[in-house]
PyMOL Python script that loads the backbone (N, CA, C, O; Angstrom):
from pymol import cmd

cmd.read_pdbstr("""\
ATOM      1  N   UNK A   1       1.092  -1.020   0.065  1.00  0.00           N
ATOM      2  CA  UNK A   1       0.354   0.164   0.064  1.00  0.00           C
ATOM      3  C   UNK A   1       0.808   1.182  -0.028  1.00  0.00           C
ATOM      4  O   UNK A   1       1.819   1.222   0.673  1.00  0.00           O
ATOM      5  N   UNK A   2       0.593   2.284  -0.631  1.00  0.00           N
ATOM      6  CA  UNK A   2       0.941   3.425  -0.792  1.00  0.00           C
ATOM      7  C   UNK A   2       0.381   4.516  -0.645  1.00  0.00           C
ATOM      8  O   UNK A   2      -0.608   4.650  -1.367  1.00  0.00           O
ATOM      9  N   UNK A   3       0.692   5.622   0.210  1.00  0.00           N
ATOM     10  CA  UNK A   3      -0.228   6.811   0.431  1.00  0.00           C
ATOM     11  C   UNK A   3       0.426   7.814  -0.606  1.00  0.00           C
ATOM     12  O   UNK A   3       1.603   8.167  -0.666  1.00  0.00           O
ATOM     13  N   UNK A   4      -0.894   8.268  -1.596  1.00  0.00           N
ATOM     14  CA  UNK A   4      -0.327   9.364  -2.232  1.00  0.00           C
ATOM     15  C   UNK A   4      -1.360  10.411  -2.532  1.00  0.00           C
ATOM     16  O   UNK A   4      -2.574  10.438  -2.333  1.00  0.00           O
ATOM     17  N   UNK A   5      -0.218  11.572  -3.260  1.00  0.00           N
ATOM     18  CA  UNK A   5      -1.353  12.839  -3.317  1.00  0.00           C
ATOM     19  C   UNK A   5      -0.341  13.681  -4.260  1.00  0.00           C
ATOM     20  O   UNK A   5       0.689  13.265  -4.791  1.00  0.00           O
ATOM     21  N   UNK A   6      -0.855  14.855  -4.321  1.00  0.00           N
ATOM     22  CA  UNK A   6      -0.100  15.814  -5.494  1.00  0.00           C
ATOM     23  C   UNK A   6       0.519  16.883  -4.446  1.00  0.00           C
ATOM     24  O   UNK A   6      -0.175  17.076  -3.448  1.00  0.00           O
ATOM     25  N   UNK A   7       1.622  17.536  -4.535  1.00  0.00           N
ATOM     26  CA  UNK A   7       2.396  18.375  -4.057  1.00  0.00           C
ATOM     27  C   UNK A   7       1.858  19.809  -4.309  1.00  0.00           C
ATOM     28  O   UNK A   7       1.416  20.213  -5.385  1.00  0.00           O
ATOM     29  N   UNK A   8       1.965  20.554  -3.098  1.00  0.00           N
ATOM     30  CA  UNK A   8       1.753  21.901  -3.024  1.00  0.00           C
ATOM     31  C   UNK A   8       3.413  23.347  -3.565  1.00  0.00           C
ATOM     32  O   UNK A   8       3.666  24.476  -3.983  1.00  0.00           O
ATOM     33  N   UNK A   9       3.974  22.067  -3.094  1.00  0.00           N
ATOM     34  CA  UNK A   9       5.457  22.690  -2.967  1.00  0.00           C
ATOM     35  C   UNK A   9       6.347  22.001  -3.965  1.00  0.00           C
ATOM     36  O   UNK A   9       5.968  20.868  -4.260  1.00  0.00           O
ATOM     37  N   UNK A  10       7.088  22.288  -4.360  1.00  0.00           N
ATOM     38  CA  UNK A  10       8.485  21.839  -5.236  1.00  0.00           C
ATOM     39  C   UNK A  10       9.030  20.616  -4.495  1.00  0.00           C
ATOM     40  O   UNK A  10       9.211  20.542  -3.280  1.00  0.00           O
ATOM     41  N   UNK A  11       9.221  19.849  -5.235  1.00  0.00           N
ATOM     42  CA  UNK A  11      10.513  18.512  -4.957  1.00  0.00           C
ATOM     43  C   UNK A  11      11.647  19.210  -4.347  1.00  0.00           C
ATOM     44  O   UNK A  11      12.260  20.016  -5.047  1.00  0.00           O
ATOM     45  N   UNK A  12      12.069  18.976  -2.930  1.00  0.00           N
ATOM     46  CA  UNK A  12      12.974  18.654  -2.194  1.00  0.00           C
ATOM     47  C   UNK A  12      12.859  20.190  -1.271  1.00  0.00           C
ATOM     48  O   UNK A  12      13.703  20.764  -0.582  1.00  0.00           O
ATOM     49  N   UNK A  13      11.774  20.456  -1.525  1.00  0.00           N
ATOM     50  CA  UNK A  13      11.366  21.899  -0.622  1.00  0.00           C
ATOM     51  C   UNK A  13      11.206  21.625   1.028  1.00  0.00           C
ATOM     52  O   UNK A  13      10.963  22.544   1.812  1.00  0.00           O
ATOM     53  N   UNK A  14      11.387  20.151   1.462  1.00  0.00           N
ATOM     54  CA  UNK A  14      11.544  19.906   3.140  1.00  0.00           C
ATOM     55  C   UNK A  14      10.056  19.976   3.724  1.00  0.00           C
ATOM     56  O   UNK A  14       9.733  20.109   4.904  1.00  0.00           O
ATOM     57  N   UNK A  15       9.277  19.861   2.666  1.00  0.00           N
ATOM     58  CA  UNK A  15       7.768  20.295   3.387  1.00  0.00           C
ATOM     59  C   UNK A  15       7.082  19.607   2.525  1.00  0.00           C
ATOM     60  O   UNK A  15       7.441  19.373   1.371  1.00  0.00           O
ATOM     61  N   UNK A  16       5.290  18.982   3.435  1.00  0.00           N
ATOM     62  CA  UNK A  16       4.902  18.001   3.252  1.00  0.00           C
ATOM     63  C   UNK A  16       3.711  18.763   2.896  1.00  0.00           C
ATOM     64  O   UNK A  16       3.176  19.046   3.968  1.00  0.00           O
ATOM     65  N   UNK A  17       3.157  19.147   2.117  1.00  0.00           N
ATOM     66  CA  UNK A  17       1.792  20.173   1.947  1.00  0.00           C
ATOM     67  C   UNK A  17       0.954  19.318   0.607  1.00  0.00           C
ATOM     68  O   UNK A  17       1.351  19.457  -0.550  1.00  0.00           O
ATOM     69  N   UNK A  18       0.154  18.727   0.841  1.00  0.00           N
ATOM     70  CA  UNK A  18      -0.678  17.909   0.375  1.00  0.00           C
ATOM     71  C   UNK A  18      -1.454  18.957  -0.782  1.00  0.00           C
ATOM     72  O   UNK A  18      -1.702  20.151  -0.615  1.00  0.00           O
ATOM     73  N   UNK A  19      -1.772  18.058  -2.081  1.00  0.00           N
ATOM     74  CA  UNK A  19      -2.745  19.041  -3.143  1.00  0.00           C
ATOM     75  C   UNK A  19      -3.125  18.189  -3.882  1.00  0.00           C
ATOM     76  O   UNK A  19      -2.257  17.361  -4.161  1.00  0.00           O
ATOM     77  N   UNK A  20      -4.184  18.027  -4.371  1.00  0.00           N
ATOM     78  CA  UNK A  20      -5.337  17.381  -5.426  1.00  0.00           C
ATOM     79  C   UNK A  20      -4.497  16.947  -6.675  1.00  0.00           C
ATOM     80  O   UNK A  20      -3.466  17.491  -7.069  1.00  0.00           O
ATOM     81  N   UNK A  21      -5.081  15.947  -7.182  1.00  0.00           N
ATOM     82  CA  UNK A  21      -3.931  15.233  -8.161  1.00  0.00           C
ATOM     83  C   UNK A  21      -4.454  16.186  -9.503  1.00  0.00           C
ATOM     84  O   UNK A  21      -5.614  16.473  -9.801  1.00  0.00           O
ATOM     85  N   UNK A  22      -3.258  16.546 -10.155  1.00  0.00           N
ATOM     86  CA  UNK A  22      -3.481  17.651 -11.221  1.00  0.00           C
ATOM     87  C   UNK A  22      -3.435  19.228 -10.421  1.00  0.00           C
ATOM     88  O   UNK A  22      -3.355  20.170 -11.209  1.00  0.00           O
ATOM     89  N   UNK A  23      -3.472  19.518  -9.219  1.00  0.00           N
ATOM     90  CA  UNK A  23      -3.189  20.757  -8.949  1.00  0.00           C
ATOM     91  C   UNK A  23      -2.202  20.866  -8.150  1.00  0.00           C
ATOM     92  O   UNK A  23      -2.179  21.652  -7.203  1.00  0.00           O
ATOM     93  N   UNK A  24      -1.247  20.047  -8.476  1.00  0.00           N
ATOM     94  CA  UNK A  24       0.007  20.425  -7.496  1.00  0.00           C
ATOM     95  C   UNK A  24       1.105  20.045  -8.884  1.00  0.00           C
ATOM     96  O   UNK A  24       0.757  19.985 -10.063  1.00  0.00           O
ATOM     97  N   UNK A  25       2.484  19.824  -8.337  1.00  0.00           N
ATOM     98  CA  UNK A  25       3.455  19.797  -8.745  1.00  0.00           C
ATOM     99  C   UNK A  25       3.833  18.743  -9.903  1.00  0.00           C
ATOM    100  O   UNK A  25       4.336  18.918 -11.013  1.00  0.00           O
ATOM    101  N   UNK A  26       3.318  17.348  -9.095  1.00  0.00           N
ATOM    102  CA  UNK A  26       3.363  16.386  -9.591  1.00  0.00           C
ATOM    103  C   UNK A  26       2.830  15.985 -10.739  1.00  0.00           C
ATOM    104  O   UNK A  26       3.443  15.647 -11.752  1.00  0.00           O
ATOM    105  N   UNK A  27       1.167  16.045 -10.495  1.00  0.00           N
ATOM    106  CA  UNK A  27       0.382  16.393 -11.936  1.00  0.00           C
ATOM    107  C   UNK A  27      -0.174  14.782 -12.354  1.00  0.00           C
ATOM    108  O   UNK A  27       0.227  13.804 -11.724  1.00  0.00           O
ATOM    109  N   UNK A  28      -1.147  14.669 -13.502  1.00  0.00           N
ATOM    110  CA  UNK A  28      -1.433  13.965 -13.799  1.00  0.00           C
ATOM    111  C   UNK A  28      -0.433  13.167 -14.742  1.00  0.00           C
ATOM    112  O   UNK A  28      -0.869  12.049 -15.016  1.00  0.00           O
ATOM    113  N   UNK A  29       0.412  13.372 -15.128  1.00  0.00           N
ATOM    114  CA  UNK A  29       1.618  12.646 -15.617  1.00  0.00           C
ATOM    115  C   UNK A  29       2.410  11.934 -15.084  1.00  0.00           C
ATOM    116  O   UNK A  29       2.939  10.904 -15.502  1.00  0.00           O
ATOM    117  N   UNK A  30       2.615  12.935 -13.288  1.00  0.00           N
ATOM    118  CA  UNK A  30       3.376  11.952 -12.874  1.00  0.00           C
ATOM    119  C   UNK A  30       2.927  10.855 -12.105  1.00  0.00           C
ATOM    120  O   UNK A  30       3.658  10.033 -11.551  1.00  0.00           O
ATOM    121  N   UNK A  31       1.333  10.885 -12.095  1.00  0.00           N
ATOM    122  CA  UNK A  31       0.303   9.759 -11.221  1.00  0.00           C
ATOM    123  C   UNK A  31       0.475   8.686 -12.239  1.00  0.00           C
ATOM    124  O   UNK A  31       0.906   7.581 -11.909  1.00  0.00           O
ATOM    125  N   UNK A  32       0.198   8.936 -13.289  1.00  0.00           N
ATOM    126  CA  UNK A  32       0.100   8.059 -14.598  1.00  0.00           C
ATOM    127  C   UNK A  32       1.493   7.527 -14.773  1.00  0.00           C
ATOM    128  O   UNK A  32       1.351   6.316 -14.948  1.00  0.00           O
ATOM    129  N   UNK A  33       2.840   7.847 -14.816  1.00  0.00           N
ATOM    130  CA  UNK A  33       4.049   6.971 -14.690  1.00  0.00           C
ATOM    131  C   UNK A  33       4.025   6.267 -13.291  1.00  0.00           C
ATOM    132  O   UNK A  33       4.398   5.094 -13.295  1.00  0.00           O
ATOM    133  N   UNK A  34       3.578   6.904 -11.896  1.00  0.00           N
ATOM    134  CA  UNK A  34       3.801   5.838 -10.877  1.00  0.00           C
ATOM    135  C   UNK A  34       2.652   4.881 -10.858  1.00  0.00           C
ATOM    136  O   UNK A  34       2.820   3.761 -10.375  1.00  0.00           O
ATOM    137  N   UNK A  35       1.402   5.273 -11.389  1.00  0.00           N
ATOM    138  CA  UNK A  35       0.025   3.764 -11.552  1.00  0.00           C
ATOM    139  C   UNK A  35       0.899   2.770 -12.371  1.00  0.00           C
ATOM    140  O   UNK A  35       1.217   1.641 -11.996  1.00  0.00           O
ATOM    141  N   UNK A  36       1.149   3.205 -13.231  1.00  0.00           N
ATOM    142  CA  UNK A  36       1.933   2.020 -14.164  1.00  0.00           C
ATOM    143  C   UNK A  36       2.609   1.657 -14.348  1.00  0.00           C
ATOM    144  O   UNK A  36       2.765   0.922 -15.323  1.00  0.00           O
ATOM    145  N   UNK A  37       3.687   2.032 -13.275  1.00  0.00           N
ATOM    146  CA  UNK A  37       4.984   1.553 -13.013  1.00  0.00           C
ATOM    147  C   UNK A  37       5.192   0.094 -12.812  1.00  0.00           C
ATOM    148  O   UNK A  37       4.410  -0.317 -11.956  1.00  0.00           O
ATOM    149  N   UNK A  38       6.036  -0.926 -13.335  1.00  0.00           N
ATOM    150  CA  UNK A  38       5.372  -2.403 -13.277  1.00  0.00           C
ATOM    151  C   UNK A  38       5.617  -3.149 -11.591  1.00  0.00           C
ATOM    152  O   UNK A  38       4.978  -4.136 -11.225  1.00  0.00           O
ATOM    153  N   UNK A  39       6.481  -2.562 -10.870  1.00  0.00           N
ATOM    154  CA  UNK A  39       6.911  -2.792  -9.748  1.00  0.00           C
ATOM    155  C   UNK A  39       5.499  -2.151  -8.875  1.00  0.00           C
ATOM    156  O   UNK A  39       5.602  -2.366  -7.668  1.00  0.00           O
ATOM    157  N   UNK A  40       4.529  -1.591  -9.177  1.00  0.00           N
ATOM    158  CA  UNK A  40       3.641  -0.688  -8.170  1.00  0.00           C
ATOM    159  C   UNK A  40       2.248  -0.373  -8.704  1.00  0.00           C
ATOM    160  O   UNK A  40       1.387   0.449  -8.387  1.00  0.00           O
ATOM    161  N   UNK A  41       2.390  -1.806 -10.094  1.00  0.00           N
ATOM    162  CA  UNK A  41       0.904  -1.468 -10.423  1.00  0.00           C
ATOM    163  C   UNK A  41      -0.466  -2.078  -9.640  1.00  0.00           C
ATOM    164  O   UNK A  41      -1.566  -1.621  -9.331  1.00  0.00           O
ATOM    165  N   UNK A  42       0.222  -3.358  -9.499  1.00  0.00           N
ATOM    166  CA  UNK A  42      -0.524  -3.979  -8.543  1.00  0.00           C
ATOM    167  C   UNK A  42      -1.023  -3.736  -6.844  1.00  0.00           C
ATOM    168  O   UNK A  42      -1.767  -4.396  -6.119  1.00  0.00           O
ATOM    169  N   UNK A  43      -0.352  -2.661  -6.650  1.00  0.00           N
ATOM    170  CA  UNK A  43      -0.437  -2.287  -5.578  1.00  0.00           C
ATOM    171  C   UNK A  43      -1.515  -1.427  -4.867  1.00  0.00           C
ATOM    172  O   UNK A  43      -2.236  -0.907  -5.717  1.00  0.00           O
ATOM    173  N   UNK A  44      -1.913  -1.062  -3.465  1.00  0.00           N
ATOM    174  CA  UNK A  44      -3.246  -0.133  -3.679  1.00  0.00           C
ATOM    175  C   UNK A  44      -2.712   0.966  -2.995  1.00  0.00           C
ATOM    176  O   UNK A  44      -1.793   0.926  -2.178  1.00  0.00           O
ATOM    177  N   UNK A  45      -3.742   2.592  -3.616  1.00  0.00           N
ATOM    178  CA  UNK A  45      -2.785   3.381  -3.382  1.00  0.00           C
ATOM    179  C   UNK A  45      -3.927   4.268  -2.731  1.00  0.00           C
ATOM    180  O   UNK A  45      -4.978   4.330  -3.369  1.00  0.00           O
ATOM    181  N   UNK A  46      -3.827   5.098  -1.295  1.00  0.00           N
ATOM    182  CA  UNK A  46      -4.495   5.853  -0.388  1.00  0.00           C
ATOM    183  C   UNK A  46      -4.224   6.853  -0.577  1.00  0.00           C
ATOM    184  O   UNK A  46      -3.034   7.163  -0.531  1.00  0.00           O
ATOM    185  N   UNK A  47      -5.312   7.897  -0.907  1.00  0.00           N
ATOM    186  CA  UNK A  47      -5.076   9.411  -0.820  1.00  0.00           C
ATOM    187  C   UNK A  47      -5.170   9.847   0.651  1.00  0.00           C
ATOM    188  O   UNK A  47      -5.708   9.217   1.562  1.00  0.00           O
ATOM    189  N   UNK A  48      -4.710  10.733   0.703  1.00  0.00           N
ATOM    190  CA  UNK A  48      -4.122  11.836   1.865  1.00  0.00           C
ATOM    191  C   UNK A  48      -4.213  13.541   1.205  1.00  0.00           C
ATOM    192  O   UNK A  48      -3.321  14.388   1.136  1.00  0.00           O
ATOM    193  N   UNK A  49      -5.787  13.614   0.742  1.00  0.00           N
ATOM    194  CA  UNK A  49      -6.049  14.829   0.660  1.00  0.00           C
ATOM    195  C   UNK A  49      -7.476  15.513   1.260  1.00  0.00           C
ATOM    196  O   UNK A  49      -8.338  14.810   1.787  1.00  0.00           O
ATOM    197  N   UNK A  50      -7.588  16.728   1.135  1.00  0.00           N
ATOM    198  CA  UNK A  50      -8.987  17.315   1.868  1.00  0.00           C
ATOM    199  C   UNK A  50     -10.283  16.786   1.257  1.00  0.00           C
ATOM    200  O   UNK A  50     -10.455  16.910   0.045  1.00  0.00           O
ATOM    201  N   UNK A  51     -11.149  16.239   1.982  1.00  0.00           N
ATOM    202  CA  UNK A  51     -12.667  15.623   1.558  1.00  0.00           C
ATOM    203  C   UNK A  51     -12.886  16.136   0.301  1.00  0.00           C
ATOM    204  O   UNK A  51     -12.954  15.409  -0.690  1.00  0.00           O
ATOM    205  N   UNK A  52     -13.075  18.116   0.240  1.00  0.00           N
ATOM    206  CA  UNK A  52     -13.257  18.637  -0.770  1.00  0.00           C
ATOM    207  C   UNK A  52     -12.437  18.065  -1.853  1.00  0.00           C
ATOM    208  O   UNK A  52     -11.211  18.012  -1.759  1.00  0.00           O
ATOM    209  N   UNK A  53     -13.226  17.544  -3.097  1.00  0.00           N
ATOM    210  CA  UNK A  53     -12.420  17.494  -4.223  1.00  0.00           C
ATOM    211  C   UNK A  53     -11.778  16.264  -4.460  1.00  0.00           C
ATOM    212  O   UNK A  53     -11.121  16.110  -5.489  1.00  0.00           O
ATOM    213  N   UNK A  54     -11.937  15.052  -3.321  1.00  0.00           N
ATOM    214  CA  UNK A  54     -11.192  13.901  -3.082  1.00  0.00           C
ATOM    215  C   UNK A  54     -12.310  12.944  -4.388  1.00  0.00           C
ATOM    216  O   UNK A  54     -11.828  11.981  -4.985  1.00  0.00           O
ATOM    217  N   UNK A  55     -13.330  13.266  -4.572  1.00  0.00           N
ATOM    218  CA  UNK A  55     -14.217  12.452  -5.720  1.00  0.00           C
ATOM    219  C   UNK A  55     -13.349  12.672  -7.146  1.00  0.00           C
ATOM    220  O   UNK A  55     -13.053  11.667  -7.791  1.00  0.00           O
ATOM    221  N   UNK A  56     -12.946  14.002  -7.627  1.00  0.00           N
ATOM    222  CA  UNK A  56     -12.291  14.291  -8.911  1.00  0.00           C
ATOM    223  C   UNK A  56     -10.614  13.332  -8.926  1.00  0.00           C
ATOM    224  O   UNK A  56      -9.975  13.131  -9.959  1.00  0.00           O
ATOM    225  N   UNK A  57     -10.205  12.883  -7.586  1.00  0.00           N
ATOM    226  CA  UNK A  57      -9.072  12.654  -7.563  1.00  0.00           C
ATOM    227  C   UNK A  57      -9.225  11.246  -7.703  1.00  0.00           C
ATOM    228  O   UNK A  57      -8.280  10.803  -8.356  1.00  0.00           O
ATOM    229  N   UNK A  58     -10.136  10.244  -7.310  1.00  0.00           N
ATOM    230  CA  UNK A  58     -10.378   9.170  -7.324  1.00  0.00           C
ATOM    231  C   UNK A  58     -10.896   9.006  -8.870  1.00  0.00           C
ATOM    232  O   UNK A  58     -10.376   8.046  -9.439  1.00  0.00           O
ATOM    233  N   UNK A  59     -11.927   9.847  -9.741  1.00  0.00           N
ATOM    234  CA  UNK A  59     -11.846   9.618 -10.966  1.00  0.00           C
ATOM    235  C   UNK A  59     -10.555   9.636 -11.821  1.00  0.00           C
ATOM    236  O   UNK A  59     -10.425   8.738 -12.653  1.00  0.00           O
ATOM    237  N   UNK A  60      -9.347  10.810 -11.663  1.00  0.00           N
ATOM    238  CA  UNK A  60      -8.354  10.972 -12.242  1.00  0.00           C
ATOM    239  C   UNK A  60      -7.581   9.458 -11.991  1.00  0.00           C
ATOM    240  O   UNK A  60      -6.943   8.925 -12.899  1.00  0.00           O
ATOM    241  N   UNK A  61      -7.707   8.931 -10.824  1.00  0.00           N
ATOM    242  CA  UNK A  61      -6.653   8.080 -10.480  1.00  0.00           C
ATOM    243  C   UNK A  61      -7.274   6.533 -11.086  1.00  0.00           C
ATOM    244  O   UNK A  61      -6.551   5.537 -11.045  1.00  0.00           O
ATOM    245  N   UNK A  62      -8.774   6.468 -11.678  1.00  0.00           N
ATOM    246  CA  UNK A  62      -9.479   5.362 -11.923  1.00  0.00           C
ATOM    247  C   UNK A  62      -9.362   5.612 -13.347  1.00  0.00           C
ATOM    248  O   UNK A  62      -9.104   4.597 -13.994  1.00  0.00           O
ATOM    249  N   UNK A  63      -9.471   6.598 -13.960  1.00  0.00           N
ATOM    250  CA  UNK A  63      -9.111   6.668 -15.509  1.00  0.00           C
ATOM    251  C   UNK A  63      -7.935   6.630 -15.585  1.00  0.00           C
ATOM    252  O   UNK A  63      -7.934   6.801 -16.804  1.00  0.00           O
ATOM    253  N   UNK A  64      -6.630   6.533 -15.285  1.00  0.00           N
ATOM    254  CA  UNK A  64      -5.322   6.157 -15.076  1.00  0.00           C
ATOM    255  C   UNK A  64      -4.994   5.219 -15.146  1.00  0.00           C
ATOM    256  O   UNK A  64      -3.930   4.967 -15.713  1.00  0.00           O
ATOM    257  N   UNK A  65      -5.911   4.100 -14.495  1.00  0.00           N
ATOM    258  CA  UNK A  65      -5.552   2.766 -14.186  1.00  0.00           C
ATOM    259  C   UNK A  65      -6.772   1.784 -15.579  1.00  0.00           C
ATOM    260  O   UNK A  65      -6.538   0.633 -15.948  1.00  0.00           O
ATOM    261  N   UNK A  66      -7.684   2.431 -15.966  1.00  0.00           N
ATOM    262  CA  UNK A  66      -7.821   1.950 -16.807  1.00  0.00           C
ATOM    263  C   UNK A  66      -7.572   1.541 -18.073  1.00  0.00           C
ATOM    264  O   UNK A  66      -8.340   0.757 -18.630  1.00  0.00           O
TER     265      UNK A  66
END
""", "prot")
cmd.dss("prot")
cmd.show_as("cartoon", "prot")
cmd.util.cbc("prot")
cmd.orient("prot")
């Protein structure tokens, strides 16, 4: 299992600021790579984002995995 969220801040900023998928620096392209990586494709992912907007995150993740 992997905890995921997009990031409000740039890589190596030493901060953990969560953002909804596509609204942060990782973006949909980063999540597409992550979810389709051969070593990760069969793992479960847990979102750690605000409740408001989470339904959109789930739709995006399902479309990527389909």
